[in-house]
N, C-alpha and C positions, 0 to 999 in steps of 0.2 A: 459131672463132665466138666467144667470150668478148671478145677484143679488139676485134672488128668491131661486137660489140653495144656496146661500150662508146664505141668513135668516133661512134656514130650519137647517141648519145642523150645524152652530154657537155652539161649545161646544159637538159635538155630541161624543159619545165614540168611536164609528171609525167614524174619522172626515171623511168629504168629503173637498173641497176648501175654504182656511181659506186666505181670502185675505182681511180681516177687519183691520182695523187700529182704538186703540181706549186709551184713555189715562185716566186711574184712576187718582182722586182729591188725594189720597193716593199716599206717596215715594213705589215704587214697593219693592216686598223683593226681595233681592240679590238672585242670584242663587245657588245653594246651593254647598258647599266644595265637596271634592270624599273624601268620608268617609269608604272606602274599596276597595277591589278587588276581583274579581272574576273571574276563567275561565268558558267560553260557549262552551260545549260539544255536538254536534249532535248527539241524538238518533234515530230522523226522518226526512225525506224531502219528499219530491213532493206532500203534502199537497197543498190545496188550501187556505181556511182561516182558520186554528186551532184555537178558542178561549178557549179551554180548556181543561185541561186533569184532568183526575178525575180515583180513586181506587174505586174497590167494594168490598172491603173488605172483602174477603172470600178468603183467602192466597194465590192467585195464583200469586199474585206479578204482575196484567198485569195491565197495563195503559190505559186508553180507552179516546181516543184524539173525540172531536166533533171539526165535520169541519162547519163551518157557512150553506153551501152549502147544508146540509142537512143529512150529514153521521155520522158515528159515527165509527172510526177505534182501530183496538187494536193492540197493543206496548207489546207482550210478555216478559215474566221474563227474554228471553235470548234476548233483542232488537230485535227481529223481527217484522215488520210492516208487518201485514196480508194486504192481498190484497182485499179479500173480507171482506165490512162493516159489524159489530157485527147491524148497523140497518142501514136502509135507507129510508127516509122521504121526499124525493123531490120531489115525486107524491102527496103529500100531503100539500106543500109548496107555497107560493107563487112564482113568479115568480121573482128573484132576480137583481139587475142592477149591471153590471159586472166593471162599473165602483167605484161606491159606493154605499154600502148601508147596512143598518143596522138592518136589517130584518133577518129570515132565524132561523136555528138550534143552541138555545145560550145556553141551558143547560142543564145539567145532574145529576144524583142525583139515587146512586143506596140505595134502602133501607136497615133499616141497619141489616137487618134480610135477605139479600140476599142470601148467602150462601146456607138458607135454603126454601127459596121462592122463590128464582129468580125473583123478583119485582125492576124495575127502573120506575124511572121519568124524562119524559124530557120535556122540551118549545118550541115552533116553532111558526113562524108566518105560519098560513095561512090564504087562501082566506077571504073574509068578509065574515061572515056567513049571513043569511036568516034572516031577521028580524032586523037588526044593523044598522044605520042610514045609509044612502042610501052616504051622501059627508065623510063617512071616509073611511081609507083607509086597512086595515084588519084587522082580528079577531088574539089574541095569546090563543094558545091550551097550555093549563097544559097536560101531558097527560103519563098514566101510562101503560109501555108494561111488558111482560116477557120472559123469556130466554128461549131459544128450548132445542130440548136435545143438541145439540152440544154447548158446552160453550162459544165456540166463536161466535155465531148467535144469535139473537133473532128472537121472531115471531114474524112477523108483522101483522100480525092475531088480534096480544091478544090487541090491544090498548082499553081503555078506557078512553076515556076524562073524567075529573076532573073538570077544571075549563078554558072559555071563556072569553075573555077579549077583546073587540071592542075598536079598535086603531084609534086616529081622524087622525093620521100622522103616517109616515114610520119611524119617527127613535124616538127616548127615548123610546124605549120599553123594559129597563132592559134587564130581561130573565134566570138570574142567579138560581142555584135551588140548597138546603143542610139540608140536615139534621140537624137539632141541636146537642145538647148533651141533651133534652131532647125525642128526637127520635123521634119529631114534623119536616115536611118540611116547610122551608120559600121557598119562592119566590120574587126575587126583581122585581120591576114594575114601568118604569118610570111613568111621567107626561103627555106623552098622545105626545108629538112632538112639533114641529114645535121651537119659540123660545118663553123664557120669561113668559111661561104656560099662555097663552091668544089666542084665536080666538076659530076656529070651533073647536069642542069636550071641552072645557075645559070654567069651571063654571069661569061663571061673577063675577068679583072683586076679591073673593078667588082664584081663578085657583084649577086646580086638583088636588096639591098636598097637600092643607089646607084644601082643602072638601072631608073629610070621609065618605061623604054618596057613594064617589066612591073608586074603588079600585085602581085607578091612582098614581102616586108618593109615594108608600109606600111598603114595607117590608111585608109581609101576613105571617103566618104561621096558614096550616093546620094541622088535623090527618087523615091522609090517613089509618087509621086501623079501623077507627070509623065512622059510618053515610055512607050518600049515593048523594054521592060519593065522600064524604069526611067529617068528622067533624070537630067543633071547639073550641080549649080547651078554657074551664069556665074563663083562668083567661085572655084573650084576653082583651086588656083596653075596646073594644066598644061593646062589651057580652052587651045584654039590651038594647043598646043605648048608643048613637046618630048616630054611625055611623057603618059600616058591620065590620062584627063580625070578617073575617078575617084575619086586619089586626091587625098588632105588634107595627108599626112606623111608620112614616108617617113626611113629608116634605122633599120629598127628587123630584130631578130634574132626574137625568136617574142611578139612582144605579149600575152601569153593572156587578160590581162582589163585592162580604163580603166574610167573610172567618170566622169560630167560628175557636178560637186560646185553645186550651188545658191547654196552661200555664197557666192561668187568665187574659188576656187581653179582652176576651170574642168576642164579635159580631162586627166585623171591617169591615165597608162600605163606599168603594170610591163613591165620588157620583161626576158626571157628571158637572165640570162649565159650564158657560156662554161666557162671553166675558172676563172675568178677574179671576177669580178665582176658583182654582181645592180643594177639601178636602176629608177627610179622617175622618169618625164617630164612634165613640165608641155608638153602641146601644143599648139602654137599652125599655123593656118594656114601650107601652105608651109614647114613646119619641115624641117629633115636631123636625124637624132637620131644619126646617127656609125656604124652598123654599116654594113661592119664594118671602117671604118678607126678605129674604137674602139669599147672595151669598157666602159662608163660614162665616169667623166672620163679612162681611160688610153687609151693608144695599144694598137696590139692587130695582129697578123700572123698571119692564118693557119697561116703554117707552123713558128710560135713560137706556139701559143696559152697556154703554160704559164707565159709570161714576158712581161709588156708592156715593148714601146718603147720607150727612153727618146724619140724625135721620131719622127712622125707628121703628113700634113697637119692644116690645122685649117680645110679647106674644103676642100664636094664638088664634085664634077663642074662644075659651074655657077660655082664661089667663091661660095658660101653659105656660110655660116657652118656651123661644125656644133657641134649643142647640148646641152649635156651636162644631164646629169639632175639632178633635184634631191635624187633618194634615191639613196644607194648603198651597196651593204655586202661586206666581203670574204664567198664564198662557202666550203666547208667542203673544195671540190675542190681552190682553192687555200693554203687558209689552215688552219695547226691551231685558229686562232680563227674561225674562219667561224663565223656564223651560222648557215647553212642549203644543201644543194644549190639551191635555186630559187626566186625568188621568187614567191608570187598572188598578185598586186592586187585591192585591196578596196575601204573606200568612205571619205570624210570622213563621220565621224557627225556626222549632225544631230538625233538624237533626243533623247529627257529625259531616258532611266533613267539613263545615265552623262554627268552633268556634265561631269566631270572629261576626257571624250574630244570634247567637244564641237566642233567647227571642225579636231581634228586626224583625219590618214590611219592608218584602221585597215587592218591587209591582214597579210600572213604567209610565210611560207617551209615551201615541204613539207615537209621532216625533214631532222635532223641528218645522219639515214644511212639507207641504204635497206635495210639487214636488219629493223631494228625502226622500227616507225612513232612518229615522233616531233619534228611540224610544232610552229613557233614561233609565238606570238603577237605581232605589231608595231603599236606607233603612232610614229608622224614628225609632230613639232610643226612648221610652219612660222616661219622667221627672214624678219628685215628683206632679207636677201640669201645665198647660197653654199647650200649642202647644208642641208635641215631636220636637226632633231637626231631621233635615230634611237632609239628603247629597246624593252625588250622588255614586254609583257603579260602578267601574271603569274596566273594559273588560279587561285583562290582555293579552289576545292572539291575540287582537287585534290593526291593528297599532296606531291608535288616540283613544283606548280606549274608543270607542264608540260602540253600538253593532252591528249598521248599517244595522239594520232592521226596521221595525212599530213594534211594539209589543203590541199585540193582546188581549195576556190573562198569565196566571199563572196558575201552577198545580204544587201537590205536592206527593209524594207516601207513601209506604205505612211507611218508615224508617222517614218520616217526610223531605226528598228530597225534594230541589226546581226545576223547570221548566218554562224556558219562551217561550211561542208561539209566530211565528212572521212571515209575508209575506214582499213580496217588493212591491206589488200591493196595491194600495188605497182601492181595491171593494175586494169581492169573484169572486174575477177569476185566469185562470192561474195554474200554479204549484209550487209555488215558498215558498208554506207554509212550515217551519221547527221547531221542536219542538228540542228545547236543554238544558241540563242538566247544572243548575249552579256546578262549582266545585271549587275547593280548585285549587291558582295557586300556592301555596306552600305548599305543604300536607308536613306533619312532614316525615320521612324517616323513613322505617320500623327499630323497635327498636331488638337491636342485644339481640340472648337471652343469658340468662348468664346461663351457663352447671357448673354441677358440678358431680363429679364420685359418681355413685351408689356403694355401698361400703357393700359388704357380707362379713364380719368381719374385720381384720385388715390389711389385705393385697390384699386381694382378689376384684379385680372389672371386675363388673357384667356389665355395660353399666354406662349410665349418665341422668340424671336428668337435665331437660332446659326449666327454667320459661320466658316468653316474655307477652306481652301486646298489644292490642290497644286503641285508644279510647275506649272502650266498657268491653272488659272481658278480666281479666288473665290466660294462657293458661300455664299447666301446663304438661310436656313431660315427660315421662318414656319411654326408650328405653333399650335392654339389648345385651349383644356382648359374644362373645365364647362360643356360645352352650347354653348359658339359656333362659330361658323362663320366661314370666311372668305370675303366677299364684293367684296373687292379688295385687289393691293398695289401700293404705291407705294413705292421704293428707288433712293436716289443714294445716291452714293459719291465720295468728292473727299479729296484731299490733306491739308486744312483745312477747317474752319468756313465760310470766305469761300466755298468752291467749290460749297457748296450752294446751290439756288436760292431766296432769300427775299423776303420785300416789305419796303417803306420801314420798317415796324415793324420790323424784324429777325426776323418770321418766318416758316417754310421753304413755300415754297409748292408742294405737291406732283405740282399739274396737269404742272409742270415739272420734275418729278422724269423722270431717264433712263428707267429702268424702273418699267414699270405694267402690271399684268394684270385682269383680272375673272375669278371666278370663278361653276361655276355653283352652288346650294344643295349643303349635305353635305360642299364642302371642308375639310378640316380641316388639311391640312400644304401648301405648297407652295413651290418652288426655285429660287431665282433663281442662273443662274449666268454670271459677268463676266470672259470673258479678261483675265490680269493687263497684257498686252499691252496690253491700252482705257487701261488707268490707269495704264499706265507706271509699275507699281508690279513692287518684287520682294523679295526674303526682307530684313526687319530694316522695313521702309518700316513706319508707320504712317498708316491711312486711320480718315476718319472717313463712320460709317454713319447715316445717314438713313433708318429703315426705318419704313414708316407701315401699318396695316393696319384695313382697316375692315371690323368683325367686326359678326355679330349671332347673334341667340339667342332663342326664343322663351319667354316668362315668362309663366305663367296665362294663357295663348292671345291674349297679346300678344307680338309680335317688338322686342327690345331693338337699336337700334342705335349702335354706339359709333365713334368714331375710336380706336384704340390706335397707339401708340408706344412702340421698343424703348426702354428702360429707362435716360437715360444723362444727359446736360448739359442743362439747359432751353437753347434759341435764346436767350429773351426771360425774363430773370427776371420782367417782369411782363406776359408774354404769355400765352398758353396752353398747354397744358402737350406744346408739340413740342419732342423732344428726341435730340439725339444721338448715339452713345458712340464709342469710342476699339477701331481693331483693328488689331495689328500683323502683319505677312504672316512665315510662319512657312516 
């Protein structure tokens, strides 16, 4: 039984027992150096096996956590993990093994117009359907559901099954779902399981991943807004033959997690390796990514999975090139210096809290071994050509710099910040599942505001004007004192004095300032926020700030009104008291 289990799960995306020893003919790739630091901040715990975190895009800032056992949980904007699931499909799924299983609820994607139509899509493992081959294991479902009148509860009776795929074995299910920038739904499917893409349910000679007449071992692309139950985009590569029209790209072993990068790196697919190599590919329409002819950039032979043949074809069944990955590393089954057991895909960082990671692909490896939870956080930096530079991310608030959990998945919130999902159990059991946010271990100190007096005439101080900034915005705050109130504010920020609207006499014209506001009686403070991107400004840049306020106060039964300016340099030495001051972006 032990030998059989090892054969089935080698290279699984949520690995089982791994005691295989293998030596590649090539020199193993060295372990990656440490290339950055993060902290992990606990967001939610008490889960079982969280595999994905997704946002709905509805402005609610909720985070939806997919738990492999069959439930979707909601983390509210204030960080509360709701007790009642958003969706529970446990009664529709196969019974999962507690020690290890790759089946379950594996994917979630919200429709691009979810805020209007309430539609979302899930991928889960159902019992083998009627009419499927009797020696197959289960049937994967891609289903549509709708939200109920309660925004934190789905309507469980709204299920519409879009796609059913019969799976020969219990592993290599893939399961990720995402809408692309084209608003099409992309679906990841593994090669059907087992090992080597051979055996029951696998196409002889070719294997499922190279056989485009079936859906296994592919990334699919479908149109959920057209057709019944779905439409097929006209530019999918096999529309009209010789393969299945749903296929977008193929040649994958178990593409468990993928991501779309809005910043230009396109579709990145992490594909679980077998005995030697883990990989991430930059995927394009119609591409063939090599399995089971290649494992990563290396040749592969199912008969000798623990060594890489010297030679193999470099084209697929139609003469198309086999495309190599952009990230590759040795796993611990094939090398003592390997990074870990299996790759777990993540996201290109596009947030603001971790500027050193901006534009870099953050992902992970499940664990260095099976008996002790020891996942690895990784980051890859794109280069002009060839494989991306691979480095480890050290976790600074852990004693040894290691995460100390099995890595199950990653998530990204509406602000582009990243999350890692973990467990201390090898299978979907217990309550050790956690969600952590990746945070900056050395955040920049809060910038000190630069304040000047708000001068109402030559000698009267009516308050102050304070300027500060964070990584995104410049903030200018007017505050009055001594009974003065704000009637209106006029603000202009430029790179130099000439950028402030002025008349022929050299005096500024507040009516032409970029930011103007009128205020009700009684207002004594007001803040104007300006995106730094709108100013084309970054840290170290010096800005000219012209801040004017019309202020008023009651004195002796009369209302006194003055024009007040932030104290600084006069625009025209012989003109009025209009002034500007300088601020350096921090």
